[in-house]
C-alpha positions as CSV (number, residue, x, y, z in Angstrom):
1,M,23.0,-0.6,4.8
2,L,19.2,-1.8,6.1
3,L,15.8,-0.7,4.9
4,A,14.0,1.1,7.6
5,G,11.9,3.9,8.2
6,T,8.2,4.8,8.2
7,G,6.1,3.1,6.1
8,A,8.7,0.5,5.4
9,P,9.5,-2.7,7.1
10,T,12.8,-2.7,9.4
11,A,15.3,-5.5,9.9
12,S,13.4,-7.5,12.2
13,A,10.6,-7.5,10.1
14,A,12.4,-9.6,7.5
15,D,11.2,-13.0,8.2
16,E,7.3,-11.5,8.1
17,D,4.5,-12.8,5.6
18,T,4.1,-9.4,4.1
19,S,3.0,-8.4,0.8
20,S,5.3,-5.5,0.2
21,S,7.9,-6.1,-2.0
22,G,10.0,-3.2,-0.2
23,S,12.2,-5.9,1.6
24,D,13.9,-6.2,-1.7
25,F,16.1,-4.2,0.1
26,A,16.5,-5.8,3.5
27,L,19.9,-5.7,2.8
28,D,22.3,-3.6,0.5
29,K,25.0,-5.9,0.0
30,G,25.5,-7.0,-3.7
31,S,23.1,-4.2,-5.1
32,P,24.5,-2.7,-8.2
33,S,26.6,0.3,-7.5
34,F,24.9,3.3,-9.5
35,D,27.3,5.0,-11.8
36,G,25.2,8.0,-12.7
37,T,23.3,7.3,-15.8
38,G,19.3,7.3,-15.4
39,T,19.2,10.2,-12.9
40,R,18.3,12.7,-15.9
41,N,14.9,13.3,-14.8
42,E,12.7,15.9,-17.3
43,F,9.6,15.3,-15.2
44,S,10.7,16.3,-12.2
45,I,8.2,16.4,-9.0
46,A,9.2,20.1,-8.4
47,D,8.2,21.0,-11.9
48,V,4.8,19.2,-11.6
49,R,4.0,21.2,-8.6
50,A,5.2,24.6,-9.9
51,G,3.0,23.9,-13.2
52,R,6.0,23.6,-15.5
53,I,4.7,20.3,-16.7
54,S,2.1,21.2,-19.1
55,D,-0.8,19.3,-20.7
56,V,-0.2,18.5,-24.3
57,T,-4.5,18.0,-25.0
58,T,-4.5,21.5,-26.8
59,L,-1.1,20.9,-28.8
60,S,-2.2,18.2,-31.4
61,R,-5.9,17.4,-32.6
62,P,-8.0,17.6,-29.8
63,N,-11.6,16.6,-30.3
64,A,-14.2,15.8,-27.3
65,Q,-14.5,11.9,-27.7
66,E,-10.7,11.7,-27.0
67,R,-11.0,13.5,-24.0
68,E,-14.0,11.3,-21.9
69,D,-14.3,11.8,-18.5
70,G,-11.8,10.1,-16.1
71,P,-9.2,11.0,-13.4
72,Q,-7.2,14.3,-14.6
73,D,-4.3,13.1,-12.4
74,L,-3.1,10.8,-15.7
75,A,-2.2,12.9,-19.0
76,A,-0.1,13.4,-21.6
77,A,2.3,15.9,-21.1
78,K,5.1,18.2,-21.9
79,S,8.6,19.0,-19.8
80,P,10.1,22.3,-20.0
81,T,12.8,20.6,-21.9
82,G,9.9,19.6,-24.7
83,A,9.7,16.1,-23.8
84,L,6.5,14.2,-24.1
85,A,5.4,11.5,-21.6
86,I,2.2,10.1,-19.9
87,V,2.4,11.9,-16.1
88,D,1.0,10.1,-13.2
89,R,0.3,12.9,-10.8
90,S,-2.5,10.4,-8.7
91,M,0.3,10.2,-5.8
92,L,1.3,13.7,-6.0
93,G,0.1,14.2,-2.6
94,Q,1.9,11.4,-1.3
95,S,5.3,13.0,-2.6
96,I,5.9,10.7,-5.7
97,V,5.0,11.0,-9.5
98,S,6.1,9.2,-12.6
99,A,6.1,9.9,-16.1
100,A,6.2,7.3,-19.1
101,N,7.6,7.8,-22.6
102,T,7.6,4.7,-25.4
103,S,11.6,4.5,-24.4
104,F,11.5,5.6,-20.6
105,V,10.3,5.9,-17.1
106,D,10.8,8.6,-15.2
107,L,10.0,8.8,-11.2
108,S,10.7,11.8,-9.0
109,W,10.0,12.1,-5.0
110,D,10.4,13.8,-2.0
111,G,13.7,13.0,-0.7
112,Y,13.7,13.2,3.6
113,S,16.9,14.9,3.9
114,E,19.7,16.2,2.0
115,A,21.9,12.7,3.5
116,A,18.9,10.3,2.0
117,R,19.9,7.4,-0.2
118,Y,17.4,5.3,-2.2
119,G,17.2,2.3,-3.9
120,V,14.9,1.1,-6.8
121,S,13.3,-2.2,-7.7
122,R,11.4,-3.2,-10.6
123,D,9.0,-6.2,-10.5
124,G,11.1,-7.3,-7.4
125,K,14.7,-7.0,-8.8
126,I,16.9,-4.1,-7.8
127,I,17.8,-1.9,-10.6
128,A,19.5,1.0,-9.0
129,S,21.3,2.5,-5.6
130,L,21.3,5.8,-5.7
131,P,23.8,8.1,-4.3
132,V,23.3,10.6,-1.3
133,G,20.9,13.1,-2.5
134,V,19.4,12.0,-5.7
135,S,15.4,11.9,-5.2
136,N,14.6,11.0,-8.8
137,F,15.7,8.2,-11.4
138,R,15.3,7.3,-15.3
139,D,14.7,3.9,-16.4
140,T,15.6,3.2,-20.4
141,S,15.2,-0.3,-20.2
142,V,11.7,-0.6,-20.7
143,V,9.5,-2.2,-23.2
144,G,6.5,-0.2,-24.9
145,G,3.0,-1.9,-23.8
146,R,4.1,-3.4,-20.5
147,T,3.4,-2.4,-17.3
148,Y,6.2,-2.1,-14.4
149,R,6.0,-2.0,-10.5
150,Y,8.8,0.3,-9.2
151,N,9.6,0.3,-5.2
152,I,11.6,3.2,-4.3
153,V,13.1,2.5,-0.6
154,P,15.4,4.4,1.9
155,L,18.8,2.9,2.5
156,L,19.5,3.4,6.2
157,A,22.2,2.4,8.8
158,T,20.6,0.6,11.8
159,G,17.9,2.7,13.0
160,A,15.4,4.2,11.3
161,D,15.1,7.9,10.2
162,P,11.4,8.9,11.2
163,K,11.0,10.6,8.0
164,A,11.8,8.0,5.9
165,R,9.3,6.3,3.8
166,M,9.0,4.2,0.7
167,W,7.0,4.5,-2.1
168,S,5.3,1.7,-4.8
169,M,4.0,2.4,-7.9
170,N,2.6,0.9,-11.0
171,V,3.7,2.5,-14.2
172,R,2.4,1.6,-17.8
173,V,4.8,2.5,-20.2
174,P,3.0,3.6,-23.9
175,G,3.4,2.0,-27.1
176,A,4.9,3.2,-30.1
177,P,2.7,5.6,-32.0
178,A,0.8,4.1,-35.7
179,A,2.3,4.8,-38.5
180,G,1.7,8.0,-39.7
181,E,1.1,9.4,-36.0
182,D,2.7,11.9,-34.3
183,L,3.9,10.8,-30.4
184,S,1.7,13.7,-28.9
185,H,-1.6,12.3,-30.1
186,S,-0.6,8.7,-29.3
187,L,0.1,9.6,-26.0
188,Q,-3.4,11.7,-25.6
189,L,-5.3,8.5,-26.6
190,Q,-3.2,6.1,-24.6
191,A,-3.4,8.5,-21.2
192,A,-7.3,8.4,-22.0
193,S,-7.8,5.0,-22.3
194,E,-6.0,4.2,-19.3
195,A,-7.7,6.8,-17.4
196,R,-11.0,5.1,-18.5
197,A,-9.6,1.7,-17.6
198,R,-8.5,3.0,-14.1
199,S,-11.9,4.5,-13.4
200,A,-14.2,1.9,-14.2
201,A,-15.0,0.7,-10.9
202,A,-17.4,2.5,-9.2
203,T,-16.8,1.5,-5.7
204,T,-13.4,0.5,-4.1
205,T,-13.4,-1.5,-0.5
206,V,-10.5,-1.7,2.3
207,S,-10.7,-4.6,4.4
208,W,-8.7,-5.4,7.5
209,E,-8.9,-8.4,8.9
210,T,-7.7,-10.1,11.8
211,F,-7.6,-13.9,12.3
212,I,-5.8,-17.2,13.7
213,P,-4.1,-19.2,11.5
214,Q,-4.5,-22.4,13.5
215,S,-7.7,-24.3,14.3
216,R,-7.2,-23.7,18.0
217,I,-4.5,-22.5,20.3
218,D,-3.2,-22.5,24.0
219,A,-4.7,-20.2,26.4
220,P,-1.9,-18.0,28.1
221,P,-0.9,-19.1,31.1
222,V,-2.0,-16.0,32.8
223,G,-4.7,-13.1,32.1
224,C,-7.7,-15.0,30.9
225,D,-10.4,-16.7,32.8
226,Y,-8.9,-19.8,31.0
227,G,-5.4,-20.9,31.6
228,D,-3.5,-24.2,31.6
229,G,-5.6,-27.1,30.0
230,Y,-7.7,-25.0,27.5
231,E,-7.7,-23.8,24.1
232,F,-9.3,-21.0,22.3
233,G,-10.3,-21.7,18.6
234,G,-9.1,-20.1,15.9
235,D,-10.1,-19.5,12.1
236,G,-7.9,-22.5,10.6
237,H,-6.8,-20.7,7.3
238,G,-3.8,-18.5,5.9
239,Y,-4.2,-15.0,4.2
240,D,-7.6,-15.8,1.9
241,W,-10.0,-12.8,1.5
242,R,-12.7,-15.2,0.7
243,S,-12.8,-16.9,4.3
244,S,-15.7,-16.0,6.1
245,S,-14.1,-16.9,9.5
246,Y,-11.6,-14.3,11.1
247,R,-11.5,-12.6,14.7
248,T,-12.1,-9.0,13.5
249,A,-13.1,-7.2,10.1
250,V,-13.4,-3.4,9.5
251,H,-14.2,-2.6,5.9
252,A,-14.6,1.0,4.3
253,L,-17.0,0.8,1.3
254,I,-15.7,3.9,-0.7
255,T,-18.3,5.6,-3.8
256,W,-15.9,7.4,-6.1
257,K,-18.9,9.7,-7.5
258,S,-19.6,11.0,-4.3
259,K,-16.4,10.5,-2.5
260,S,-18.3,8.9,0.6
261,V,-17.2,6.1,3.0
262,K,-19.2,3.7,4.5
263,G,-17.8,1.6,7.4
264,Y,-18.6,-2.0,8.1
265,V,-17.6,-4.0,11.6
266,S,-18.1,-8.0,12.2
267,I,-16.8,-9.5,15.3
268,G,-16.0,-13.4,15.4
269,T,-17.2,-15.3,18.6
270,T,-14.8,-16.5,20.4
271,H,-14.8,-20.4,21.6
272,V,-12.8,-22.1,24.2
273,Y,-11.9,-25.7,24.3
274,R,-10.8,-28.0,27.1
275,K,-7.9,-29.7,25.9
276,S,-8.1,-32.9,27.9
277,D,-11.7,-34.1,26.2
278,G,-11.6,-31.3,23.2
279,K,-15.1,-29.9,24.7
280,L,-16.2,-26.4,24.1
281,V,-16.9,-25.4,27.6
282,A,-17.8,-21.4,26.6
283,Q,-18.1,-19.1,23.7
284,K,-18.8,-15.1,23.8
285,T,-18.6,-12.4,21.2
286,A,-16.8,-9.1,22.1
287,S,-18.0,-6.0,21.5
288,G,-17.4,-3.9,18.3
289,D,-18.4,-0.7,19.3
290,K,-14.9,0.4,19.6
291,S,-13.9,-0.4,15.8
292,Y,-14.7,1.9,13.0
293,A,-13.9,2.9,9.1
294,K,-14.7,6.7,8.4
295,K,-13.9,9.3,6.0
296,M,-10.8,11.2,6.9
297,G,-10.9,13.7,3.7
298,S,-11.2,13.8,-0.1
299,G,-10.4,15.9,-3.2
300,S,-11.4,15.2,-6.7
301,D,-9.6,12.4,-7.1
302,Y,-8.8,10.9,-3.7
303,V,-10.3,9.8,-0.7
304,D,-8.3,9.4,2.8
305,V,-9.7,6.7,5.3
306,R,-9.1,5.7,9.2
307,L,-9.7,2.2,10.3
308,V,-9.7,1.5,13.8
309,T,-9.6,-1.6,15.2
310,H,-10.5,-2.7,19.2
311,A,-12.1,-5.8,20.3
312,G,-11.2,-7.5,23.5
313,N,-10.8,-11.6,23.8
314,P,-14.2,-11.7,26.2
315,F,-12.3,-13.9,28.2
316,C,-9.3,-12.0,28.7
317,H,-9.3,-9.0,30.7
318,L,-5.6,-7.1,30.1
319,N,-5.8,-6.6,26.6
320,A,-7.0,-6.5,23.3
321,I,-6.6,-6.9,19.3
322,D,-5.8,-3.5,18.4
323,G,-4.7,-1.1,16.2
324,A,-5.6,1.7,13.7
325,F,-3.8,3.2,10.0
326,S,-4.9,5.9,7.7
327,M,-4.8,5.5,4.0
328,H,-4.4,7.7,0.9
329,L,-6.5,6.1,-1.9
330,T,-6.7,7.8,-5.7
331,Q,-9.8,7.1,-8.1
332,G,-6.9,6.4,-10.8
333,G,-6.0,3.3,-8.7
334,N,-3.0,4.1,-6.1
335,Y,-2.9,3.8,-2.8
336,S,-0.4,4.7,0.5
337,I,-0.7,3.7,3.8
338,F,0.5,6.8,5.4
339,S,0.2,6.1,9.8
340,G,-0.8,3.6,12.0
341,N,0.0,0.4,14.2
342,H,-1.3,-2.4,15.7
343,R,-0.7,-5.1,18.4
344,Q,0.8,-8.2,17.1
345,M,-1.6,-10.7,17.9
346,P,-3.4,-12.3,16.0
347,N,-2.4,-12.2,12.3
348,H,-3.4,-9.0,10.5
349,Y,-4.5,-8.7,6.8
350,V,-5.1,-5.6,4.9
351,Y,-6.4,-5.9,0.9
352,I,-8.5,-3.8,-1.4
353,Y,-11.5,-5.1,-3.4
354,N,-11.9,-2.9,-6.5
355,G,-13.9,-4.2,-9.5
356,G,-13.3,-7.9,-9.0
357,R,-10.0,-7.5,-8.5
358,V,-8.1,-8.2,-4.9
359,T,-4.9,-6.2,-4.1
360,D,-3.0,-7.5,-1.0
361,V,-1.8,-4.3,0.7
362,Y,-0.4,-6.0,4.5
363,K,0.5,-9.1,5.9
364,H,1.7,-9.9,9.5
365,N,1.8,-12.7,11.4
366,A,1.2,-13.5,15.2
367,A,3.9,-12.9,17.3
368,G,2.3,-15.0,20.1
369,P,-1.0,-15.4,22.6
370,L,1.1,-13.2,25.2
371,C,0.7,-10.5,23.0
372,L,-3.1,-10.7,24.1
373,V,-2.4,-10.4,27.6
374,G,-0.4,-7.2,28.2
375,A,1.0,-4.6,26.3
376,I,4.6,-5.0,28.1
377,L,4.6,-8.3,26.3
378,C,4.5,-7.4,23.0
379,D,5.6,-4.5,21.1
380,L,3.5,-2.9,18.4
381,A,3.8,-3.1,14.7
382,N,4.1,-0.4,12.4
383,F,1.7,-0.4,9.5
384,Y,3.0,0.2,5.6
385,G,2.3,-0.4,2.2
386,S,1.9,1.4,-1.3
387,G,1.3,0.5,-4.7
388,S,-1.8,0.1,-7.3
389,F,-4.9,-1.5,-7.1
C-alpha cells in the first residue's frame, strides 16, 4: 500500500527532504494490524458539528477569571455519553477534531469515501492501520502532561484518489486533577491555560522561499542567454530560515487582532559566471510583480492566506520559478495547506514564524536546472503539510 492523495506525498516523493512526517506511511508493509480496539470515539466530528459536544464551563464552579479570553476552539467539553475531555475544534473547518482526557486521546475526521483506509502515527511511529471505513481513533497509551503529534494518513494502492488527504495535529494530554479537585474543573483550568499560551503571539508570518543550495550551478544547455561554459550563482546554503540569500521570498504577515494580512515580496539578484576563469560576466534582478501574498478569508479564530511566486530568470526566457498555495491557519496554532503546486526548481521551503518559534511546513529539493527551461521537461509538484505551530 502506498500513501498518496491530495495533501500527502506520493511514492515518488519518498526520497525528498520533507518536513512532513506523512512519509511514516510510505509503505504499509510491516504496519501493525488493527484489532478493533481504539475505534470507540466518544467525541466524534459529527457530534461536534451537531452541537452534541457541550461546553462544561457552566457545569462546575465557573468564574470570570477562569474564563479569560482566548481562542474558543479549545475548551473542556462533555460528550453525549458523559465523558469529559479538552476538545480542540480549531481544525474543524479542515475536517478533523481531537479530544484529550487524562487517559485517552480521541481523533475524528471526515473520510474521503466509505472504502477509505487510514493509518495513524504518533511522534513518527506507526500505532495503527485502520480497517476500511473507520475514520476515528482512540489512543489510550498516553501520559498526562505530554504533547503528542498525530498524523492521519490515507493508505492507498498505487494511483492517488484526488479526495484523499492527510492531517497532522499536536494534542496535549491534560494532567490529573489536584487532590480534592473534580475532573471537570481541572480540565477547564488546563484548557484555559493552553488557550492563553496558544494565543500569546500577536502576529504570525508564513514564509515561502526558493533557493539554490549550491554556490554555483551549470547554466542549461538551451533556453538561456548563457549556456555551455557558464554558471549561475546560487545561494550556498540548505533549509535555513535565518539565511538572507534566496532566489525568491514571499511572506504573509498575519495580525490576529484585526485578522489582516500584509504581503512582502523580495527577489534575489541572478549572477552569471564564466566557468573558465570564474569571472562575473552579467547580473540582473527579475521582476516580482506577479508574486504576492494576500488574505483569502477569515473567521473568529482563523485566517486563510494565498501565496503566489512567479519570477523568471532574467537570462532565461521560456519559464520561471513558479507556483502558488493556499493555507488555513488558526489563532490556536494549527495550520493546513489545502491546495497548491509549484515547478520543481529550485529548492522550495515554507515555514511559519510565530512568537519567536519557527515551524518547518514544507521542503522540496530541486529536480534540476532543466525545470527552468520548459514545463514539458519538468512536472509540477503538489504542496502539502498540516500540523501545529
